[in-house]
Steps between C-alpha positions, in 0.01 A plus 500: 500500500749229604263227385451666162876527446575146619235336282501745204130575539288812539226495761206706376282659767290724276339413165622833364854359507396243237436761230745469212649171623503170312316284753482121474208378709506144623283312744600307810413186306750597227771544763412170666521304174806682361769259382852636496715414199802467735637168617411386852836588660497855360139545609578386855809724518296800384221429749755465780651838412156664483402361841830617653446847351140510621594417860817707507333813641272311738740246646571701815163667533611849395240747376122517487228343289234678291303571819804661670528207742849363571590196290616184673807301407481224239518223759195626691295496179606143427431395861154659486413320177609160635328541837520227761627241252817691402730246663374226268503707178 
């Protein structure tokens, strides 16, 4: 619910929820090649705000994931992705 409100999206879990909605289907390729009409500075500022919003609820490791397992804090996820070489990243 928080994610939907923060990013102005609706997460659909059942195809029945799609009935009567104006759905725009795009592929991952379309998203990858999307070119924003905004200037570079505005684009970077928007991305920064989106990333901050995305990590806001997970920064301290509060809550559970979709499998009801406790989430870790943001730093542990970054450390895990960088592995042994994190000091040189």
